[in-house]
Backbone bond lengths (Angstrom), bond angles and torsions (degrees), N, CA, C in turn:
res aa  C-N    CA-C-N  psi(-1)  N-CA   C-N-CA  omega(-1)  CA-C   N-CA-C  phi
1 M - - - 1.449 - - 1.501 111.54 -
2 Q 1.340 115.10 139.71 1.445 120.71 176.85 1.526 111.11 -57.14
3 S 1.384 116.15 138.59 1.451 119.13 -179.79 1.506 112.17 -79.26
4 F 1.313 115.19 122.29 1.459 121.91 175.53 1.531 111.28 -108.87
5 N 1.355 114.88 17.80 1.435 119.40 -173.88 1.509 111.57 -124.22
6 T 1.313 117.37 40.52 1.452 122.41 179.51 1.498 112.72 -79.56
7 T 1.362 116.45 164.41 1.456 121.53 179.17 1.503 110.23 -57.87
8 E 1.355 117.16 -42.55 1.488 123.16 -177.20 1.516 108.86 -62.94
9 R 1.329 118.10 -42.71 1.433 122.05 -179.83 1.525 112.14 -67.23
10 L 1.349 114.83 -42.40 1.487 119.73 179.80 1.529 110.88 -58.30
11 E 1.301 119.03 -28.52 1.460 121.30 177.90 1.517 113.05 -68.83
12 Q 1.332 117.65 -14.93 1.462 120.34 -173.80 1.515 114.11 -107.76
13 G 1.313 116.23 -6.54 1.482 119.74 -179.00 1.504 111.06 140.61
14 L 1.324 115.48 174.03 1.491 121.05 -178.75 1.505 110.09 -142.20
15 T 1.348 115.51 132.72 1.484 121.27 167.66 1.533 108.04 -118.32
16 L 1.354 115.12 124.71 1.407 119.70 173.56 1.543 110.35 -95.57
17 V 1.320 116.99 131.26 1.479 121.71 -179.95 1.546 106.55 -107.99
18 L 1.322 114.29 124.50 1.478 119.18 -178.66 1.515 110.62 -107.36
19 P 1.311 119.59 115.77 1.494 121.36 -178.26 1.531 112.18 -66.13
20 G 1.333 113.31 167.57 1.437 118.99 170.33 1.545 110.30 -75.85
21 I 1.301 116.57 -168.50 1.474 119.59 -173.84 1.541 111.46 -70.45
22 E 1.312 118.16 -4.93 1.500 120.81 176.96 1.545 110.41 -79.34
23 G 1.313 118.45 -15.26 1.467 120.48 -176.47 1.481 112.97 81.78
24 L 1.303 116.98 -160.81 1.474 121.89 -179.59 1.512 110.44 -57.46
25 S 1.339 115.55 126.45 1.470 121.35 -175.21 1.482 111.30 -159.46
26 R 1.326 116.21 172.07 1.471 119.71 178.47 1.486 113.10 -63.07
27 W 1.374 116.58 -24.22 1.489 117.79 -179.67 1.522 112.36 -68.30
28 N 1.336 115.90 -41.88 1.464 117.09 178.20 1.541 111.36 -77.20
29 R 1.317 118.37 -25.53 1.449 118.96 171.31 1.511 111.16 -67.96
30 N 1.343 115.50 -37.01 1.480 119.87 172.53 1.534 112.34 -57.08
31 I 1.312 116.25 -41.67 1.470 122.04 178.11 1.526 110.82 -59.97
32 A 1.335 114.74 -45.47 1.467 120.22 -178.11 1.536 109.41 -63.53
33 H 1.327 116.91 -43.16 1.494 119.45 178.25 1.514 110.19 -64.17
34 G 1.348 117.94 -38.98 1.449 120.40 -179.56 1.511 112.38 -66.14
35 I 1.301 116.42 -36.53 1.457 120.68 176.97 1.543 111.42 -64.12
36 D 1.298 115.37 -41.05 1.483 119.81 177.30 1.511 108.77 -69.01
37 R 1.328 117.85 -45.13 1.500 120.22 -179.87 1.529 110.36 -62.19
38 G 1.269 118.50 -28.69 1.482 121.26 -179.25 1.474 114.64 -78.38
39 G 1.347 118.79 -4.67 1.435 122.57 172.55 1.494 117.01 110.19
40 F 1.352 118.36 5.50 1.465 120.35 175.78 1.531 108.73 -76.29
41 R 1.328 117.45 126.89 1.446 120.72 -175.58 1.534 112.86 -109.57
42 G 1.332 115.06 4.20 1.458 118.77 176.69 1.537 109.55 -83.11
43 A 1.349 115.05 -174.20 1.463 119.67 179.66 1.527 111.39 -74.20
44 I 1.285 117.89 147.94 1.448 123.26 177.68 1.534 107.99 -127.69
45 E 1.290 118.07 118.26 1.453 121.99 -175.95 1.545 109.68 -124.43
46 I 1.305 115.27 128.45 1.479 119.31 173.17 1.524 108.69 -88.78
47 H 1.314 117.31 118.38 1.457 123.01 179.96 1.516 107.50 -104.97
48 D 1.337 114.97 109.22 1.470 119.81 179.02 1.527 108.65 -83.09
49 W 1.324 115.61 102.44 1.465 122.58 -179.43 1.492 114.40 -83.16
50 T 1.365 116.46 -7.70 1.448 120.58 -171.84 1.536 109.54 -83.67
51 R 1.335 113.96 172.11 1.467 119.71 175.28 1.510 110.84 -84.46
52 G 1.288 116.48 -10.10 1.452 121.20 178.39 1.514 112.29 123.88
53 K 1.336 116.17 176.17 1.469 122.44 178.10 1.510 109.33 -65.68
54 L 1.313 114.64 155.22 1.452 124.25 -178.20 1.549 112.74 76.89
55 F 1.328 116.05 2.19 1.460 120.26 177.27 1.552 110.54 -118.97
56 Y 1.310 113.19 38.49 1.487 118.39 -173.66 1.517 113.75 -56.22
57 L 1.356 114.03 -51.45 1.461 117.73 -177.87 1.530 111.46 -68.25
58 W 1.313 118.02 -36.28 1.461 122.53 175.31 1.551 109.83 -60.77
59 N 1.317 114.71 -45.24 1.481 120.11 -178.14 1.562 110.01 -64.48
60 L 1.319 115.24 -35.20 1.465 119.34 179.25 1.511 112.39 -73.16
61 R 1.337 118.72 -40.31 1.455 119.36 -166.02 1.558 115.05 -115.04
62 S 1.306 118.12 -2.39 1.509 119.17 -179.43 1.534 109.52 -77.78
63 R 1.323 116.27 100.02 1.485 119.57 177.94 1.494 110.84 -64.55
64 Q 1.327 120.10 -33.48 1.456 120.87 177.06 1.490 112.03 -63.63
65 R 1.328 115.21 -45.65 1.475 117.39 177.34 1.491 113.16 -61.75
66 H 1.329 115.68 -40.46 1.467 119.09 179.05 1.550 111.81 -60.47
67 Q 1.311 116.68 -45.09 1.450 120.67 -177.95 1.525 111.63 -68.50
68 E 1.353 115.66 -39.94 1.451 117.64 179.42 1.537 111.84 -65.73
69 Q 1.321 116.60 -42.93 1.446 120.17 179.44 1.553 112.65 -71.13
70 A 1.293 116.37 -31.23 1.466 120.79 176.35 1.534 107.32 -63.23
71 Q 1.309 118.34 -42.92 1.462 121.84 177.60 1.522 111.74 -63.80
72 V 1.337 116.32 -41.06 1.468 120.66 178.04 1.536 108.90 -60.59
73 L 1.288 116.91 -45.61 1.462 121.65 -178.51 1.514 111.12 -65.46
74 A 1.321 117.60 -42.53 1.476 121.07 179.76 1.516 109.09 -61.67
75 E 1.313 117.62 -41.56 1.470 122.26 179.37 1.546 111.17 -66.53
76 K 1.332 115.12 -36.46 1.477 119.44 178.23 1.539 110.92 -65.58
77 I 1.338 115.86 -39.29 1.450 121.40 179.70 1.553 107.85 -65.43
78 M 1.331 118.03 -46.92 1.476 121.19 -177.80 1.483 110.50 -64.01
79 H 1.325 117.34 -40.04 1.515 121.15 178.38 1.489 109.59 -59.52
80 Y 1.354 117.02 -47.21 1.470 120.49 179.45 1.491 109.58 -60.62
81 Q 1.336 119.18 -46.56 1.425 121.33 -176.92 1.513 112.10 -64.81
82 D 1.348 117.29 -34.07 1.458 119.30 177.44 1.479 113.44 -65.96
83 H 1.335 117.48 -33.99 1.441 121.99 -179.55 1.510 114.20 -93.91
84 H 1.330 117.41 -14.75 1.488 121.32 177.33 1.504 108.34 -134.55
85 P 1.299 119.94 67.09 1.466 122.31 -177.41 1.500 112.78 -62.28
86 G 1.322 115.16 138.25 1.460 120.73 176.51 1.512 115.57 84.49
87 R 1.349 116.73 -2.83 1.471 119.75 179.35 1.519 109.64 -85.69
88 P 1.315 118.41 147.65 1.452 121.97 -179.57 1.543 112.06 -70.59
89 V 1.315 116.58 142.88 1.459 122.83 176.24 1.523 109.84 -127.75
90 F 1.318 116.51 127.96 1.444 122.35 179.98 1.498 110.46 -125.30
91 I 1.333 118.22 154.47 1.453 122.08 168.64 1.525 109.09 -128.61
92 V 1.330 115.32 135.82 1.476 121.10 175.58 1.485 106.26 -127.64
93 G 1.337 116.92 121.78 1.460 122.00 -178.63 1.500 111.34 -125.17
94 H 1.367 115.32 149.43 1.469 120.31 179.02 1.515 108.41 -117.64
95 S 1.358 116.56 126.69 1.455 124.31 171.10 1.542 107.74 60.67
96 G 1.374 117.55 -116.25 1.416 120.42 178.43 1.523 112.31 -58.82
97 G 1.298 116.30 -33.80 1.483 121.03 177.06 1.519 111.75 -67.73
98 A 1.295 115.76 -34.83 1.469 119.68 176.22 1.509 110.52 -66.86
99 A 1.300 116.01 -35.58 1.487 120.70 176.92 1.558 111.01 -68.19
100 M 1.310 116.04 -22.86 1.483 119.06 179.76 1.525 110.81 -76.72
101 I 1.297 116.85 -16.82 1.496 120.20 -176.01 1.533 110.67 -64.23
102 P 1.347 121.87 -55.14 1.418 119.27 178.75 1.550 113.80 -62.48
103 L 1.343 118.50 -32.36 1.447 121.87 176.17 1.529 109.07 -61.73
104 T 1.294 117.71 -42.34 1.456 124.37 -178.72 1.542 109.40 -66.20
105 L 1.337 115.83 -48.59 1.457 118.08 -176.92 1.546 110.90 -65.94
106 E 1.290 116.72 -28.51 1.461 120.77 177.57 1.533 111.40 -65.91
107 K 1.363 116.38 -22.15 1.485 120.60 -179.32 1.512 111.76 -83.49
108 L 1.299 117.91 -15.83 1.497 121.08 -179.39 1.484 110.27 -70.38
109 P 1.316 118.82 142.85 1.481 121.49 173.84 1.558 109.74 -62.78
110 T 1.307 116.32 163.66 1.428 119.05 -178.28 1.530 114.49 -66.57
111 D 1.322 117.27 -19.35 1.452 120.49 177.91 1.506 115.59 -94.78
112 R 1.345 114.27 11.14 1.481 121.43 177.11 1.526 111.04 -119.20
113 S 1.309 115.36 148.26 1.464 121.01 177.04 1.520 111.12 -156.50
114 I 1.315 116.19 159.53 1.478 120.77 172.52 1.513 106.98 -103.09
115 T 1.313 116.54 173.91 1.416 120.49 -179.29 1.549 111.45 -72.33
116 S 1.306 115.97 -57.49 1.469 120.43 175.97 1.522 107.97 -167.45
117 A 1.332 117.36 176.89 1.439 121.23 -178.43 1.536 110.72 -149.39
118 A 1.293 116.73 160.40 1.463 121.59 176.50 1.501 109.34 -127.34
119 L 1.328 117.48 121.37 1.427 124.26 175.78 1.527 111.10 -98.63
120 L 1.337 115.67 105.81 1.456 120.95 -176.78 1.519 107.88 -87.64
121 V 1.313 118.67 111.05 1.487 124.72 -179.41 1.496 113.00 38.69
122 P 1.345 116.84 66.37 1.468 119.34 -173.80 1.538 113.55 -69.16
123 A 1.345 115.50 140.89 1.434 122.48 174.80 1.516 111.71 -85.13
124 L 1.313 115.29 58.83 1.441 124.98 -179.91 1.499 110.39 -119.03
125 S 1.299 119.08 152.60 1.435 119.24 173.29 1.536 111.16 -70.90
126 P 1.299 118.96 149.11 1.457 122.15 -178.29 1.502 112.97 -62.46
127 S 1.314 119.03 -19.07 1.490 120.40 -176.62 1.515 111.91 -98.74
128 Y 1.328 118.16 6.96 1.460 120.56 -179.04 1.535 111.15 -63.18
129 S 1.270 120.91 128.71 1.469 123.45 -177.92 1.535 110.12 -69.85
130 M 1.345 114.68 128.67 1.434 121.50 -177.78 1.537 113.30 -113.03
131 E 1.337 114.12 8.35 1.500 118.99 -173.05 1.532 110.05 -60.63
132 T 1.329 117.60 -50.80 1.461 120.07 -176.25 1.531 109.71 -65.43
133 A 1.319 118.27 -41.03 1.447 121.49 -178.95 1.522 110.77 -59.94
134 V 1.338 116.95 -46.76 1.491 121.57 178.66 1.518 110.18 -63.02
135 A 1.339 116.34 -39.14 1.456 119.43 -177.44 1.547 112.74 -67.06
136 R 1.328 115.70 -20.08 1.487 119.84 178.75 1.517 111.59 -95.15
137 T 1.296 116.71 22.16 1.473 122.60 172.75 1.488 111.02 -121.43
138 E 1.340 116.44 160.90 1.468 120.86 174.67 1.560 110.03 -94.18
139 H 1.340 116.50 -32.14 1.467 119.90 -173.97 1.529 112.09 -124.86
140 G 1.295 117.66 19.24 1.472 120.16 175.29 1.522 112.79 79.70
141 L 1.337 115.06 -168.84 1.457 123.13 -174.00 1.534 110.14 -124.10
142 W 1.314 117.56 143.62 1.433 123.01 170.48 1.541 109.60 -100.53
143 H 1.314 115.27 133.54 1.462 121.09 -173.50 1.561 106.98 -122.64
144 V 1.332 116.18 105.94 1.465 120.81 -176.02 1.550 108.84 -94.98
145 T 1.322 117.50 125.49 1.445 121.89 -176.07 1.485 112.92 -126.34
146 S 1.336 116.37 161.91 1.439 120.41 172.88 1.533 111.76 -152.15
147 R 1.276 116.45 123.45 1.485 122.38 176.97 1.544 110.55 -67.81
148 W 1.329 117.21 -18.82 1.440 121.94 -178.78 1.527 113.31 -83.84
149 D 1.334 115.66 -6.05 1.446 119.83 177.17 1.513 109.98 -81.79
150 L 1.323 115.94 69.62 1.460 121.81 -170.12 1.512 113.09 -86.81
151 W 1.330 116.89 -34.09 1.461 119.34 -172.51 1.544 111.52 -76.41
152 F 1.348 115.87 -51.36 1.487 120.38 -174.89 1.552 109.90 -79.97
153 L 1.302 119.06 -50.10 1.431 121.43 -173.53 1.537 114.45 -99.65
154 G 1.340 115.02 1.54 1.440 120.49 173.11 1.525 109.28 -104.21
155 L 1.327 115.21 -85.99 1.468 120.43 179.10 1.502 112.00 -63.05
156 G 1.380 117.58 -40.64 1.450 122.07 -175.08 1.503 112.71 -55.89
157 T 1.350 117.28 -56.37 1.454 120.43 -176.14 1.511 111.55 -79.21
158 L 1.322 118.30 -17.62 1.466 120.77 174.46 1.553 109.06 -68.05
159 I 1.310 115.60 -35.42 1.475 120.67 178.90 1.519 111.83 -90.38
160 A 1.328 119.41 -52.07 1.453 122.53 -174.25 1.498 113.79 -85.80
161 G 1.339 117.07 -23.34 1.472 120.32 -179.16 1.502 112.98 100.49
162 T 1.328 115.56 164.71 1.420 122.44 176.01 1.498 112.63 -95.65
163 V 1.311 118.82 174.44 1.497 121.81 178.58 1.551 110.14 -58.04
164 D 1.309 116.04 -35.89 1.488 119.45 -179.15 1.539 112.46 -89.18
165 G 1.344 116.47 11.54 1.443 119.24 168.95 1.515 118.01 86.40
166 R 1.325 115.82 15.80 1.511 118.88 -179.71 1.520 107.78 -102.93
167 H 1.322 116.37 141.43 1.459 121.93 175.01 1.533 107.21 -96.10
168 C 1.312 115.93 96.00 1.449 121.00 -174.14 1.524 110.45 -162.69
169 I 1.298 117.50 170.01 1.471 121.67 170.46 1.494 107.40 -69.58
170 S 1.321 116.80 133.16 1.489 121.10 -171.02 1.524 114.25 -77.41
171 A 1.340 114.53 160.67 1.470 121.16 175.67 1.504 111.09 -61.57
172 G 1.324 118.33 -26.26 1.468 121.25 177.40 1.499 113.23 -66.03
173 N 1.364 116.19 -17.75 1.449 120.32 177.71 1.523 109.68 -99.05
174 V 1.336 118.27 -54.37 1.454 121.95 -173.13 1.513 115.08 -99.73
175 G 1.331 117.01 -7.79 1.483 121.37 -175.88 1.501 111.55 85.61
176 F 1.334 115.98 166.74 1.457 120.92 174.85 1.488 110.03 -71.58
177 S 1.341 116.24 153.78 1.456 121.14 -178.47 1.536 110.52 -64.94
178 P 1.338 118.01 155.39 1.475 119.46 176.32 1.506 114.08 -53.63
179 E 1.337 116.90 -36.13 1.458 121.78 179.84 1.533 111.31 -63.22
180 V 1.335 115.39 -42.70 1.462 119.45 179.32 1.508 110.61 -65.67
181 M 1.369 115.80 -43.77 1.462 118.57 179.23 1.488 112.77 -61.24
182 T 1.361 116.23 -39.53 1.441 120.20 -179.27 1.533 113.20 -68.39
183 R 1.343 114.69 -43.67 1.466 118.09 -178.55 1.544 112.43 -70.32
184 S 1.379 114.33 -25.88 1.462 118.51 -179.04 1.488 114.40 -82.90
185 H 1.340 118.01 -7.96 1.480 123.19 178.71 1.555 105.91 -82.29
186 L 1.293 117.27 93.12 1.450 121.17 -173.62 1.511 112.26 -84.94
187 S 1.298 118.66 -73.90 1.447 122.62 178.59 1.524 108.95 -162.38
188 G 1.321 114.13 152.60 1.475 117.42 177.06 1.540 113.51 55.79
189 K 1.320 116.54 -122.73 1.456 121.80 -177.53 1.508 111.65 -94.29
190 K 1.337 117.71 3.63 1.471 119.65 -178.66 1.537 108.60 -86.41
191 Q 1.302 112.81 89.79 1.491 120.04 178.56 1.530 110.01 -159.06
192 I 1.315 116.37 171.80 1.447 122.42 175.72 1.512 110.03 -93.82
193 H 1.273 118.35 125.29 1.461 123.21 175.92 1.515 108.40 -105.16
194 R 1.307 116.88 120.12 1.447 119.94 -178.51 1.540 110.21 -90.92
195 L 1.351 115.11 135.62 1.468 121.42 174.28 1.524 107.90 -121.62
196 P 1.370 118.18 93.47 1.452 120.53 -178.13 1.553 110.42 -82.96
197 Y 1.315 114.09 155.66 1.476 119.55 -179.92 1.526 110.41 -68.97
198 D 1.355 115.90 140.00 1.443 120.33 166.70 1.524 108.03 -141.35
199 F 1.318 117.15 159.72 1.474 122.13 -169.29 1.531 113.21 -65.47
200 S 1.329 118.57 -15.43 1.483 119.21 176.14 1.508 110.44 -64.62
201 M 1.311 117.63 -18.43 1.466 122.37 -178.23 1.551 111.38 -77.69
202 L 1.319 116.96 -10.50 1.477 119.42 -179.96 1.500 113.86 -55.98
203 R 1.331 116.56 -36.21 1.433 118.86 -175.61 1.543 112.56 -68.61
204 T 1.355 117.18 -12.45 1.454 120.12 177.45 1.509 112.74 -93.40
205 G 1.345 116.00 -0.44 1.465 120.12 -177.58 1.476 114.56 95.24
206 H 1.306 117.17 -0.05 1.470 120.93 176.90 1.529 109.63 -100.33
207 W 1.337 114.69 110.75 1.487 118.92 -177.08 1.534 110.68 -102.39
208 G 1.318 117.30 12.49 1.449 119.61 175.98 1.507 115.05 104.06
209 G 1.342 114.77 -5.69 1.466 117.48 -177.17 1.511 115.33 -83.32
210 H 1.278 114.70 174.54 1.476 121.99 -176.35 1.542 111.17 -66.33
211 L 1.277 116.80 -38.53 1.485 120.46 -177.41 1.509 113.23 -91.41
212 S 1.379 115.87 -32.54 1.494 117.17 -176.97 1.514 112.56 -67.19
213 V 1.372 117.62 -14.66 1.446 119.52 178.11 1.559 111.54 -65.23
214 T 1.339 115.67 -14.83 1.466 121.42 179.43 1.516 112.23 -91.81
215 S 1.320 116.84 7.03 1.482 120.70 176.11 1.518 111.86 -51.82
216 P 1.318 119.52 124.91 1.461 120.20 -178.31 1.540 112.81 -52.79
217 Q 1.314 116.46 -41.32 1.459 119.88 -178.22 1.548 111.19 -67.69
218 F 1.300 116.48 -38.58 1.473 118.37 175.41 1.537 110.61 -63.55
219 I 1.294 116.39 -45.58 1.478 118.46 177.87 1.487 111.96 -61.35
220 A 1.344 116.92 -40.48 1.461 121.59 -178.72 1.549 111.72 -66.59
221 E 1.318 117.47 -39.58 1.464 120.68 -173.35 1.558 113.09 -89.03
222 Y 1.340 114.81 -33.91 1.506 116.26 -170.56 1.540 111.83 -111.09
223 V 1.307 119.51 -30.61 1.462 119.01 -172.11 1.540 111.35 -97.73
224 T 1.305 115.90 -54.77 1.475 118.90 -177.04 1.521 114.02 -56.11
225 P 1.337 119.10 -47.35 1.465 117.87 179.63 1.515 113.18 -58.61
226 R 1.314 117.91 -32.84 1.460 120.59 -178.00 1.544 110.37 -72.05
227 L 1.330 115.85 -29.71 1.450 120.15 -179.72 1.527 111.58 -78.36
228 I 1.344 116.17 -44.46 1.455 120.05 -172.17 1.517 113.59 -105.23
229 G 1.357 117.61 11.92 1.409 121.23 -174.97 1.518 115.46 -59.96
230 Y 1.353 116.02 -25.36 1.472 118.59 179.07 1.484 113.83 -83.48
231 L 1.371 119.94 -11.14 1.439 121.93 -177.16 1.541 112.84 -68.74
């Protein structure tokens, strides 16, 4: 894979890509390529927070693993900010990795924040509180959803559960509840922006499925510009 983590790129900003419960794969590499194709010139790093392949259910449901890795990610963000003050920091996560984003932001001290984040079809319950996560951003969060994600975030999390331990259809399918959206709208740009699937996205290779949301062209056209649009 092409290196997006050079010294020159680190000087311009950082995007952390968090895989789903499958760990390092072509789908998260696709996300990294899409972020680059969309015009982000900072460093792009895939952080595999999972225990590895063959541990799918463990990766999904181990609260201890989630909390440990959330702390590791928070420390990585603060280390980067200490050495590159004033540079933008983004997080893009897919499925279980998207669910790790609020857990990570909750670990940041109150005087720390990232620029913004994108949760691609998160394996979180619709009622999960996002207030702290939004408060730890400068420009809020983007929440990408798809009603067509029926197998993984419909039946899958109904049976196996979500990252936060609920047996329900995930927020990545139906969106966060109105109560969560209202409570998370803090002030100014600190809010959750929902990006639901529609058929015009087909031309980018995203047909509404759980994996097609990682299409490089979809990431380049729909996700990256929303993250870096203020730059």
